[in-house]
PDB file with one MODEL, atoms N, CA, C and O in Angstrom:
MODEL        1
ATOM      1  N   MET A   1     115.349 212.560 150.201  1.00  0.00           N
ATOM      2  CA  MET A   1     114.784 212.092 151.571  1.00  0.00           C
ATOM      3  C   MET A   1     115.600 210.775 151.847  1.00  0.00           C
ATOM      4  O   MET A   1     115.540 209.868 151.016  1.00  0.00           O
ATOM      5  N   THR A   2     116.310 210.649 152.909  1.00  0.00           N
ATOM      6  CA  THR A   2     116.536 209.350 153.461  1.00  0.00           C
ATOM      7  C   THR A   2     115.756 209.138 154.671  1.00  0.00           C
ATOM      8  O   THR A   2     115.282 209.869 155.540  1.00  0.00           O
ATOM      9  N   GLU A   3     115.789 207.717 154.399  1.00  0.00           N
ATOM     10  CA  GLU A   3     114.907 206.815 155.445  1.00  0.00           C
ATOM     11  C   GLU A   3     116.000 206.468 156.512  1.00  0.00           C
ATOM     12  O   GLU A   3     117.163 206.294 156.146  1.00  0.00           O
ATOM     13  N   THR A   4     115.523 206.334 158.242  1.00  0.00           N
ATOM     14  CA  THR A   4     116.502 205.610 158.688  1.00  0.00           C
ATOM     15  C   THR A   4     115.952 204.670 159.193  1.00  0.00           C
ATOM     16  O   THR A   4     114.813 204.813 159.639  1.00  0.00           O
ATOM     17  N   ALA A   5     116.487 203.677 159.248  1.00  0.00           N
ATOM     18  CA  ALA A   5     116.005 202.212 159.781  1.00  0.00           C
ATOM     19  C   ALA A   5     116.200 202.016 161.319  1.00  0.00           C
ATOM     20  O   ALA A   5     117.341 202.117 161.769  1.00  0.00           O
ATOM     21  N   LYS A   6     115.300 201.780 162.033  1.00  0.00           N
ATOM     22  CA  LYS A   6     115.748 201.524 163.395  1.00  0.00           C
ATOM     23  C   LYS A   6     115.941 199.994 163.347  1.00  0.00           C
ATOM     24  O   LYS A   6     115.428 199.061 162.728  1.00  0.00           O
ATOM     25  N   LYS A   7     117.107 200.180 164.463  1.00  0.00           N
ATOM     26  CA  LYS A   7     117.895 198.899 164.726  1.00  0.00           C
ATOM     27  C   LYS A   7     116.877 198.199 165.540  1.00  0.00           C
ATOM     28  O   LYS A   7     116.096 198.835 166.247  1.00  0.00           O
ATOM     29  N   ALA A   8     116.856 196.590 165.444  1.00  0.00           N
ATOM     30  CA  ALA A   8     115.878 196.112 165.993  1.00  0.00           C
ATOM     31  C   ALA A   8     116.910 195.419 167.263  1.00  0.00           C
ATOM     32  O   ALA A   8     118.088 195.072 167.175  1.00  0.00           O
ATOM     33  N   THR A   9     116.103 195.378 168.286  1.00  0.00           N
ATOM     34  CA  THR A   9     116.873 195.046 169.691  1.00  0.00           C
ATOM     35  C   THR A   9     116.042 194.025 170.163  1.00  0.00           C
ATOM     36  O   THR A   9     114.828 194.030 169.955  1.00  0.00           O
ATOM     37  N   THR A  10     116.762 192.942 170.932  1.00  0.00           N
ATOM     38  CA  THR A  10     116.084 191.949 171.221  1.00  0.00           C
ATOM     39  C   THR A  10     115.901 192.347 172.717  1.00  0.00           C
ATOM     40  O   THR A  10     116.816 192.861 173.359  1.00  0.00           O
ATOM     41  N   PRO A  11     114.513 192.049 173.303  1.00  0.00           N
ATOM     42  CA  PRO A  11     114.132 192.133 174.701  1.00  0.00           C
ATOM     43  C   PRO A  11     115.207 191.409 175.627  1.00  0.00           C
ATOM     44  O   PRO A  11     115.892 190.444 175.286  1.00  0.00           O
ATOM     45  N   LYS A  12     115.227 192.061 176.879  1.00  0.00           N
ATOM     46  CA  LYS A  12     116.057 191.520 177.870  1.00  0.00           C
ATOM     47  C   LYS A  12     115.118 190.452 178.474  1.00  0.00           C
ATOM     48  O   LYS A  12     113.944 190.719 178.733  1.00  0.00           O
ATOM     49  N   LYS A  13     115.709 189.134 178.709  1.00  0.00           N
ATOM     50  CA  LYS A  13     115.152 188.260 179.527  1.00  0.00           C
ATOM     51  C   LYS A  13     114.474 188.492 180.672  1.00  0.00           C
ATOM     52  O   LYS A  13     115.148 189.231 181.391  1.00  0.00           O
ATOM     53  N   THR A  14     113.618 188.244 181.081  1.00  0.00           N
ATOM     54  CA  THR A  14     112.872 188.439 182.528  1.00  0.00           C
ATOM     55  C   THR A  14     113.309 187.227 183.386  1.00  0.00           C
ATOM     56  O   THR A  14     113.996 186.320 182.916  1.00  0.00           O
ATOM     57  N   ARG A  15     112.868 187.256 184.695  1.00  0.00           N
ATOM     58  CA  ARG A  15     112.739 185.875 185.292  1.00  0.00           C
ATOM     59  C   ARG A  15     111.921 185.071 184.965  1.00  0.00           C
ATOM     60  O   ARG A  15     112.194 183.882 185.127  1.00  0.00           O
ATOM     61  N   ALA A  16     110.693 185.440 184.417  1.00  0.00           N
ATOM     62  CA  ALA A  16     109.683 184.382 184.031  1.00  0.00           C
ATOM     63  C   ALA A  16     110.103 183.647 182.955  1.00  0.00           C
ATOM     64  O   ALA A  16     109.713 182.480 182.919  1.00  0.00           O
ATOM     65  N   THR A  17     110.888 184.092 181.962  1.00  0.00           N
ATOM     66  CA  THR A  17     111.241 183.869 180.861  1.00  0.00           C
ATOM     67  C   THR A  17     112.356 182.942 181.166  1.00  0.00           C
ATOM     68  O   THR A  17     112.272 181.831 180.641  1.00  0.00           O
ATOM     69  N   ALA A  18     113.200 183.143 181.781  1.00  0.00           N
ATOM     70  CA  ALA A  18     114.263 182.216 182.239  1.00  0.00           C
ATOM     71  C   ALA A  18     113.545 181.061 182.996  1.00  0.00           C
ATOM     72  O   ALA A  18     114.104 179.970 182.881  1.00  0.00           O
ATOM     73  N   ALA A  19     112.597 181.087 183.627  1.00  0.00           N
ATOM     74  CA  ALA A  19     111.918 179.872 184.136  1.00  0.00           C
ATOM     75  C   ALA A  19     111.491 178.933 183.058  1.00  0.00           C
ATOM     76  O   ALA A  19     111.594 177.711 183.155  1.00  0.00           O
ATOM     77  N   LYS A  20     111.067 179.486 182.157  1.00  0.00           N
ATOM     78  CA  LYS A  20     110.450 178.648 181.205  1.00  0.00           C
ATOM     79  C   LYS A  20     111.177 177.902 180.340  1.00  0.00           C
ATOM     80  O   LYS A  20     110.710 176.932 179.743  1.00  0.00           O
ATOM     81  N   SER A  21     112.717 178.439 180.194  1.00  0.00           N
ATOM     82  CA  SER A  21     113.717 177.976 179.283  1.00  0.00           C
ATOM     83  C   SER A  21     113.907 176.577 180.003  1.00  0.00           C
ATOM     84  O   SER A  21     114.317 175.640 179.318  1.00  0.00           O
ATOM     85  N   THR A  22     113.577 176.342 181.621  1.00  0.00           N
ATOM     86  CA  THR A  22     114.020 174.877 182.112  1.00  0.00           C
ATOM     87  C   THR A  22     112.849 174.132 182.042  1.00  0.00           C
ATOM     88  O   THR A  22     112.921 172.996 182.512  1.00  0.00           O
ATOM     89  N   ALA A  23     111.815 174.481 181.585  1.00  0.00           N
ATOM     90  CA  ALA A  23     110.659 173.440 181.487  1.00  0.00           C
ATOM     91  C   ALA A  23     110.867 172.344 180.387  1.00  0.00           C
ATOM     92  O   ALA A  23     110.332 171.257 180.602  1.00  0.00           O
ATOM     93  N   PRO A  24     111.522 172.493 179.334  1.00  0.00           N
ATOM     94  CA  PRO A  24     111.769 171.488 178.415  1.00  0.00           C
ATOM     95  C   PRO A  24     112.573 170.365 178.902  1.00  0.00           C
ATOM     96  O   PRO A  24     112.406 169.171 178.652  1.00  0.00           O
ATOM     97  N   LYS A  25     113.555 170.967 179.704  1.00  0.00           N
ATOM     98  CA  LYS A  25     114.451 169.873 180.674  1.00  0.00           C
ATOM     99  C   LYS A  25     113.549 168.885 181.484  1.00  0.00           C
ATOM    100  O   LYS A  25     113.683 167.662 181.505  1.00  0.00           O
ATOM    101  N   ALA A  26     112.645 169.591 182.121  1.00  0.00           N
ATOM    102  CA  ALA A  26     111.824 168.718 183.012  1.00  0.00           C
ATOM    103  C   ALA A  26     110.952 167.666 182.194  1.00  0.00           C
ATOM    104  O   ALA A  26     110.725 166.544 182.647  1.00  0.00           O
ATOM    105  N   ALA A  27     110.503 168.075 181.026  1.00  0.00           N
ATOM    106  CA  ALA A  27     109.689 167.640 180.245  1.00  0.00           C
ATOM    107  C   ALA A  27     110.635 166.108 179.707  1.00  0.00           C
ATOM    108  O   ALA A  27     110.203 164.958 179.793  1.00  0.00           O
ATOM    109  N   ALA A  28     111.970 166.517 179.168  1.00  0.00           N
ATOM    110  CA  ALA A  28     112.841 165.408 178.596  1.00  0.00           C
ATOM    111  C   ALA A  28     113.132 164.408 179.636  1.00  0.00           C
ATOM    112  O   ALA A  28     113.239 163.195 179.462  1.00  0.00           O
ATOM    113  N   THR A  29     113.259 165.137 180.870  1.00  0.00           N
ATOM    114  CA  THR A  29     113.637 164.053 182.138  1.00  0.00           C
ATOM    115  C   THR A  29     112.204 162.918 182.227  1.00  0.00           C
ATOM    116  O   THR A  29     112.372 161.703 182.332  1.00  0.00           O
ATOM    117  N   LYS A  30     111.001 163.478 182.173  1.00  0.00           N
ATOM    118  CA  LYS A  30     109.944 162.525 182.028  1.00  0.00           C
ATOM    119  C   LYS A  30     109.833 161.610 180.943  1.00  0.00           C
ATOM    120  O   LYS A  30     109.409 160.475 181.161  1.00  0.00           O
ATOM    121  N   ILE A  31     110.182 161.990 179.736  1.00  0.00           N
ATOM    122  CA  ILE A  31     110.313 160.927 178.819  1.00  0.00           C
ATOM    123  C   ILE A  31     111.190 159.969 178.864  1.00  0.00           C
ATOM    124  O   ILE A  31     110.927 158.817 178.519  1.00  0.00           O
ATOM    125  N   LYS A  32     112.592 160.443 179.398  1.00  0.00           N
ATOM    126  CA  LYS A  32     113.650 159.541 179.704  1.00  0.00           C
ATOM    127  C   LYS A  32     113.166 158.341 180.560  1.00  0.00           C
ATOM    128  O   LYS A  32     113.308 157.165 180.224  1.00  0.00           O
ATOM    129  N   THR A  33     112.599 158.756 181.664  1.00  0.00           N
ATOM    130  CA  THR A  33     111.831 157.966 182.738  1.00  0.00           C
ATOM    131  C   THR A  33     111.154 157.132 182.026  1.00  0.00           C
ATOM    132  O   THR A  33     111.624 155.995 181.997  1.00  0.00           O
ATOM    133  N   ALA A  34     109.931 157.368 181.271  1.00  0.00           N
ATOM    134  CA  ALA A  34     108.953 156.808 180.677  1.00  0.00           C
ATOM    135  C   ALA A  34     109.707 155.595 179.710  1.00  0.00           C
ATOM    136  O   ALA A  34     109.415 154.406 179.831  1.00  0.00           O
ATOM    137  N   LYS A  35     110.540 156.014 178.911  1.00  0.00           N
ATOM    138  CA  LYS A  35     111.161 155.081 178.241  1.00  0.00           C
ATOM    139  C   LYS A  35     112.089 153.952 179.018  1.00  0.00           C
ATOM    140  O   LYS A  35     112.469 152.890 178.526  1.00  0.00           O
ATOM    141  N   SER A  36     112.317 154.359 180.134  1.00  0.00           N
ATOM    142  CA  SER A  36     113.295 153.188 180.823  1.00  0.00           C
ATOM    143  C   SER A  36     112.010 152.699 181.469  1.00  0.00           C
ATOM    144  O   SER A  36     112.118 151.475 181.540  1.00  0.00           O
ATOM    145  N   LYS A  37     110.836 153.089 181.976  1.00  0.00           N
ATOM    146  CA  LYS A  37     109.823 151.948 182.423  1.00  0.00           C
ATOM    147  C   LYS A  37     109.556 151.028 181.331  1.00  0.00           C
ATOM    148  O   LYS A  37     109.409 149.850 181.659  1.00  0.00           O
ATOM    149  N   ILE A  38     109.440 151.400 179.786  1.00  0.00           N
ATOM    150  CA  ILE A  38     108.855 150.790 179.028  1.00  0.00           C
ATOM    151  C   ILE A  38     110.138 149.509 178.516  1.00  0.00           C
ATOM    152  O   ILE A  38     109.737 148.403 178.154  1.00  0.00           O
ATOM    153  N   ALA A  39     111.512 149.795 178.541  1.00  0.00           N
ATOM    154  CA  ALA A  39     112.400 148.907 178.546  1.00  0.00           C
ATOM    155  C   ALA A  39     112.481 147.824 179.613  1.00  0.00           C
ATOM    156  O   ALA A  39     113.198 146.824 179.571  1.00  0.00           O
ATOM    157  N   MET A  40     111.649 148.171 180.558  1.00  0.00           N
ATOM    158  CA  MET A  40     111.878 147.098 181.531  1.00  0.00           C
ATOM    159  C   MET A  40     110.691 146.136 181.535  1.00  0.00           C
ATOM    160  O   MET A  40     110.757 145.010 182.028  1.00  0.00           O
ATOM    161  N   MET A  41     109.838 146.536 181.081  1.00  0.00           N
ATOM    162  CA  MET A  41     108.473 145.874 180.976  1.00  0.00           C
ATOM    163  C   MET A  41     108.856 144.339 180.340  1.00  0.00           C
ATOM    164  O   MET A  41     109.631 144.180 179.397  1.00  0.00           O
ATOM    165  N   PRO A  42     108.046 143.090 181.160  1.00  0.00           N
ATOM    166  CA  PRO A  42     108.295 142.119 180.329  1.00  0.00           C
ATOM    167  C   PRO A  42     107.783 141.977 179.262  1.00  0.00           C
ATOM    168  O   PRO A  42     106.801 142.627 178.902  1.00  0.00           O
ATOM    169  N   SER A  43     108.497 140.890 178.403  1.00  0.00           N
ATOM    170  CA  SER A  43     107.989 140.627 177.013  1.00  0.00           C
ATOM    171  C   SER A  43     106.893 139.664 177.329  1.00  0.00           C
ATOM    172  O   SER A  43     106.590 139.241 178.445  1.00  0.00           O
ATOM    173  N   HIS A  44     106.291 139.354 176.071  1.00  0.00           N
ATOM    174  CA  HIS A  44     104.819 138.360 175.848  1.00  0.00           C
ATOM    175  C   HIS A  44     105.642 137.119 176.327  1.00  0.00           C
ATOM    176  O   HIS A  44     105.340 136.517 177.358  1.00  0.00           O
ATOM    177  N   ASP A  45     106.826 136.720 175.431  1.00  0.00           N
ATOM    178  CA  ASP A  45     107.481 135.577 175.670  1.00  0.00           C
ATOM    179  C   ASP A  45     108.009 135.201 177.278  1.00  0.00           C
ATOM    180  O   ASP A  45     107.960 134.102 177.831  1.00  0.00           O
ATOM    181  N   GLN A  46     108.445 136.295 177.735  1.00  0.00           N
ATOM    182  CA  GLN A  46     108.911 136.043 179.092  1.00  0.00           C
ATOM    183  C   GLN A  46     107.467 135.623 180.059  1.00  0.00           C
ATOM    184  O   GLN A  46     107.494 134.716 180.890  1.00  0.00           O
ATOM    185  N   ILE A  47     106.337 136.393 179.795  1.00  0.00           N
ATOM    186  CA  ILE A  47     105.426 135.927 180.540  1.00  0.00           C
ATOM    187  C   ILE A  47     104.804 134.393 180.323  1.00  0.00           C
ATOM    188  O   ILE A  47     104.323 133.766 181.267  1.00  0.00           O
ATOM    189  N   ALA A  48     104.865 133.932 179.133  1.00  0.00           N
ATOM    190  CA  ALA A  48     104.513 132.901 178.754  1.00  0.00           C
ATOM    191  C   ALA A  48     105.371 131.854 179.332  1.00  0.00           C
ATOM    192  O   ALA A  48     104.932 130.751 179.657  1.00  0.00           O
ATOM    193  N   ALA A  49     106.647 132.225 179.461  1.00  0.00           N
ATOM    194  CA  ALA A  49     107.444 131.094 179.693  1.00  0.00           C
ATOM    195  C   ALA A  49     107.084 131.004 181.369  1.00  0.00           C
ATOM    196  O   ALA A  49     106.906 129.909 181.902  1.00  0.00           O
ATOM    197  N   LEU A  50     107.004 132.233 182.099  1.00  0.00           N
ATOM    198  CA  LEU A  50     106.835 132.095 183.351  1.00  0.00           C
ATOM    199  C   LEU A  50     105.550 131.212 183.721  1.00  0.00           C
ATOM    200  O   LEU A  50     105.620 130.374 184.620  1.00  0.00           O
ATOM    201  N   ALA A  51     104.493 131.411 183.068  1.00  0.00           N
ATOM    202  CA  ALA A  51     103.261 130.923 183.043  1.00  0.00           C
ATOM    203  C   ALA A  51     103.307 129.300 182.796  1.00  0.00           C
ATOM    204  O   ALA A  51     102.569 128.568 183.455  1.00  0.00           O
ATOM    205  N   HIS A  52     104.070 128.857 181.968  1.00  0.00           N
ATOM    206  CA  HIS A  52     104.472 127.426 181.460  1.00  0.00           C
ATOM    207  C   HIS A  52     105.089 126.824 182.732  1.00  0.00           C
ATOM    208  O   HIS A  52     104.953 125.647 183.069  1.00  0.00           O
ATOM    209  N   GLN A  53     105.748 127.714 183.368  1.00  0.00           N
ATOM    210  CA  GLN A  53     106.534 126.953 184.496  1.00  0.00           C
ATOM    211  C   GLN A  53     105.637 126.992 185.536  1.00  0.00           C
ATOM    212  O   GLN A  53     105.965 126.330 186.521  1.00  0.00           O
ATOM    213  N   PHE A  54     104.648 127.556 185.585  1.00  0.00           N
ATOM    214  CA  PHE A  54     103.516 127.710 186.705  1.00  0.00           C
ATOM    215  C   PHE A  54     102.728 126.140 186.728  1.00  0.00           C
ATOM    216  O   PHE A  54     102.673 125.246 187.573  1.00  0.00           O
ATOM    217  N   TRP A  55     102.196 126.301 185.430  1.00  0.00           N
ATOM    218  CA  TRP A  55     101.577 125.303 184.799  1.00  0.00           C
ATOM    219  C   TRP A  55     102.191 123.813 184.863  1.00  0.00           C
ATOM    220  O   TRP A  55     101.514 122.816 185.116  1.00  0.00           O
ATOM    221  N   THR A  56     103.619 123.811 184.586  1.00  0.00           N
ATOM    222  CA  THR A  56     104.514 122.402 185.163  1.00  0.00           C
ATOM    223  C   THR A  56     104.334 122.138 186.392  1.00  0.00           C
ATOM    224  O   THR A  56     104.011 121.052 186.874  1.00  0.00           O
ATOM    225  N   GLU A  57     104.618 123.510 187.140  1.00  0.00           N
ATOM    226  CA  GLU A  57     104.909 122.926 188.874  1.00  0.00           C
ATOM    227  C   GLU A  57     103.712 122.583 189.260  1.00  0.00           C
ATOM    228  O   GLU A  57     103.599 121.846 190.239  1.00  0.00           O
ATOM    229  N   ARG A  58     102.628 123.030 188.597  1.00  0.00           N
ATOM    230  CA  ARG A  58     101.088 122.360 189.175  1.00  0.00           C
ATOM    231  C   ARG A  58     100.693 121.205 188.605  1.00  0.00           C
ATOM    232  O   ARG A  58      99.519 120.840 188.664  1.00  0.00           O
ATOM    233  N   GLY A  59     101.576 120.557 188.033  1.00  0.00           N
ATOM    234  CA  GLY A  59     101.259 119.125 187.278  1.00  0.00           C
ATOM    235  C   GLY A  59     100.617 119.036 186.186  1.00  0.00           C
ATOM    236  O   GLY A  59      99.904 118.067 185.923  1.00  0.00           O
ATOM    237  N   GLN A  60     100.796 120.096 185.364  1.00  0.00           N
ATOM    238  CA  GLN A  60     100.337 120.329 184.024  1.00  0.00           C
ATOM    239  C   GLN A  60      98.813 119.976 184.183  1.00  0.00           C
ATOM    240  O   GLN A  60      98.247 119.215 183.399  1.00  0.00           O
ATOM    241  N   ASP A  61      98.260 120.503 185.119  1.00  0.00           N
ATOM    242  CA  ASP A  61      96.667 120.467 185.010  1.00  0.00           C
ATOM    243  C   ASP A  61      96.031 121.412 184.193  1.00  0.00           C
ATOM    244  O   ASP A  61      96.147 122.610 184.452  1.00  0.00           O
ATOM    245  N   HIS A  62      95.392 121.030 183.263  1.00  0.00           N
ATOM    246  CA  HIS A  62      94.574 121.865 182.259  1.00  0.00           C
ATOM    247  C   HIS A  62      93.522 122.575 183.122  1.00  0.00           C
ATOM    248  O   HIS A  62      93.146 122.204 184.234  1.00  0.00           O
ATOM    249  N   GLY A  63      93.018 123.880 182.298  1.00  0.00           N
ATOM    250  CA  GLY A  63      91.815 124.427 182.848  1.00  0.00           C
ATOM    251  C   GLY A  63      92.215 125.748 183.591  1.00  0.00           C
ATOM    252  O   GLY A  63      91.367 126.613 183.808  1.00  0.00           O
ATOM    253  N   HIS A  64      93.491 125.886 183.966  1.00  0.00           N
ATOM    254  CA  HIS A  64      93.821 127.278 184.723  1.00  0.00           C
ATOM    255  C   HIS A  64      94.845 128.036 184.271  1.00  0.00           C
ATOM    256  O   HIS A  64      95.656 128.629 184.982  1.00  0.00           O
ATOM    257  N   HIS A  65      94.804 128.017 182.883  1.00  0.00           N
ATOM    258  CA  HIS A  65      95.790 128.768 181.994  1.00  0.00           C
ATOM    259  C   HIS A  65      96.023 130.266 182.500  1.00  0.00           C
ATOM    260  O   HIS A  65      97.102 130.735 182.861  1.00  0.00           O
ATOM    261  N   GLU A  66      94.763 130.935 182.451  1.00  0.00           N
ATOM    262  CA  GLU A  66      94.412 132.236 182.624  1.00  0.00           C
ATOM    263  C   GLU A  66      95.081 132.805 184.077  1.00  0.00           C
ATOM    264  O   GLU A  66      95.640 133.881 184.292  1.00  0.00           O
ATOM    265  N   GLU A  67      94.812 131.681 184.981  1.00  0.00           N
ATOM    266  CA  GLU A  67      95.355 132.153 186.309  1.00  0.00           C
ATOM    267  C   GLU A  67      96.795 132.149 186.395  1.00  0.00           C
ATOM    268  O   GLU A  67      97.428 132.922 187.114  1.00  0.00           O
ATOM    269  N   ASP A  68      97.391 131.112 185.517  1.00  0.00           N
ATOM    270  CA  ASP A  68      98.711 131.126 185.394  1.00  0.00           C
ATOM    271  C   ASP A  68      99.483 132.378 184.571  1.00  0.00           C
ATOM    272  O   ASP A  68     100.570 132.858 184.891  1.00  0.00           O
ATOM    273  N   TRP A  69      98.826 132.697 183.677  1.00  0.00           N
ATOM    274  CA  TRP A  69      99.092 133.715 183.009  1.00  0.00           C
ATOM    275  C   TRP A  69      98.972 135.044 183.723  1.00  0.00           C
ATOM    276  O   TRP A  69      99.858 135.866 183.489  1.00  0.00           O
ATOM    277  N   LEU A  70      98.198 135.306 184.392  1.00  0.00           N
ATOM    278  CA  LEU A  70      97.834 136.394 185.467  1.00  0.00           C
ATOM    279  C   LEU A  70      98.886 136.716 186.479  1.00  0.00           C
ATOM    280  O   LEU A  70      99.408 137.802 186.731  1.00  0.00           O
ATOM    281  N   ARG A  71      99.118 135.329 187.096  1.00  0.00           N
ATOM    282  CA  ARG A  71     100.144 135.301 188.133  1.00  0.00           C
ATOM    283  C   ARG A  71     101.582 135.551 187.588  1.00  0.00           C
ATOM    284  O   ARG A  71     102.401 136.195 188.243  1.00  0.00           O
ATOM    285  N   ALA A  72     101.885 134.966 186.246  1.00  0.00           N
ATOM    286  CA  ALA A  72     103.160 135.486 185.854  1.00  0.00           C
ATOM    287  C   ALA A  72     102.988 137.034 185.331  1.00  0.00           C
ATOM    288  O   ALA A  72     103.971 137.715 185.622  1.00  0.00           O
ATOM    289  N   GLU A  73     102.350 137.470 184.893  1.00  0.00           N
ATOM    290  CA  GLU A  73     102.029 139.034 184.714  1.00  0.00           C
ATOM    291  C   GLU A  73     102.567 139.772 185.822  1.00  0.00           C
ATOM    292  O   GLU A  73     103.496 140.577 185.869  1.00  0.00           O
ATOM    293  N   GLN A  74     101.463 139.143 187.076  1.00  0.00           N
ATOM    294  CA  GLN A  74     101.702 140.017 188.192  1.00  0.00           C
ATOM    295  C   GLN A  74     103.066 140.116 188.774  1.00  0.00           C
ATOM    296  O   GLN A  74     103.542 141.197 189.120  1.00  0.00           O
ATOM    297  N   GLN A  75     103.860 138.682 188.909  1.00  0.00           N
ATOM    298  CA  GLN A  75     105.133 138.640 189.444  1.00  0.00           C
ATOM    299  C   GLN A  75     106.280 139.461 188.654  1.00  0.00           C
ATOM    300  O   GLN A  75     107.299 139.950 189.140  1.00  0.00           O
ATOM    301  N   LEU A  76     105.855 139.484 187.333  1.00  0.00           N
ATOM    302  CA  LEU A  76     107.046 140.142 186.276  1.00  0.00           C
ATOM    303  C   LEU A  76     106.863 141.731 186.245  1.00  0.00           C
ATOM    304  O   LEU A  76     107.781 142.538 186.098  1.00  0.00           O
ATOM    305  N   PHE A  77     105.505 142.031 186.410  1.00  0.00           N
ATOM    306  CA  PHE A  77     105.305 143.595 186.515  1.00  0.00           C
ATOM    307  C   PHE A  77     105.749 144.019 188.064  1.00  0.00           C
ATOM    308  O   PHE A  77     106.160 145.162 188.267  1.00  0.00           O
ATOM    309  N   GLY A  78     105.674 143.282 188.889  1.00  0.00           N
ATOM    310  CA  GLY A  78     106.096 143.440 190.334  1.00  0.00           C
ATOM    311  C   GLY A  78     107.655 143.798 190.254  1.00  0.00           C
ATOM    312  O   GLY A  78     108.151 144.681 190.954  1.00  0.00           O
ATOM    313  N   LYS A  79     108.313 143.106 189.424  1.00  0.00           N
ATOM    314  CA  LYS A  79     109.630 143.102 189.442  1.00  0.00           C
ATOM    315  C   LYS A  79     110.050 144.389 188.794  1.00  0.00           C
ATOM    316  O   LYS A  79     110.979 145.092 189.192  1.00  0.00           O
ATOM    317  N   ALA A  80     109.321 144.621 187.815  1.00  0.00           N
ATOM    318  CA  ALA A  80     109.443 146.145 186.881  1.00  0.00           C
ATOM    319  C   ALA A  80     109.459 147.090 187.671  1.00  0.00           C
ATOM    320  O   ALA A  80     110.402 147.882 187.675  1.00  0.00           O
ATOM    321  N   SER A  81     108.427 147.201 188.497  1.00  0.00           N
ATOM    322  CA  SER A  81     108.307 148.270 189.262  1.00  0.00           C
ATOM    323  C   SER A  81     109.128 148.819 190.153  1.00  0.00           C
ATOM    324  O   SER A  81     108.792 149.838 190.756  1.00  0.00           O
TER     325      SER A  81
ENDMDL
END
């Protein structure tokens, strides 16, 4: 007795399958966009330098460091967007 093995065939792609194959490209684009936004975010040192500049422009008046820091963040993050 000899057994005959059936040849495995791959199913043809349907339109739904073809549409699914483009999904990873869209996800990759979102990842690249997210990475580019991260690269544009100001560093801690950049915020500190600008906050220091605001402090000196204000006459080195103590007690407003948080305002200077937040103002620096807002200005730098506004440029990053």
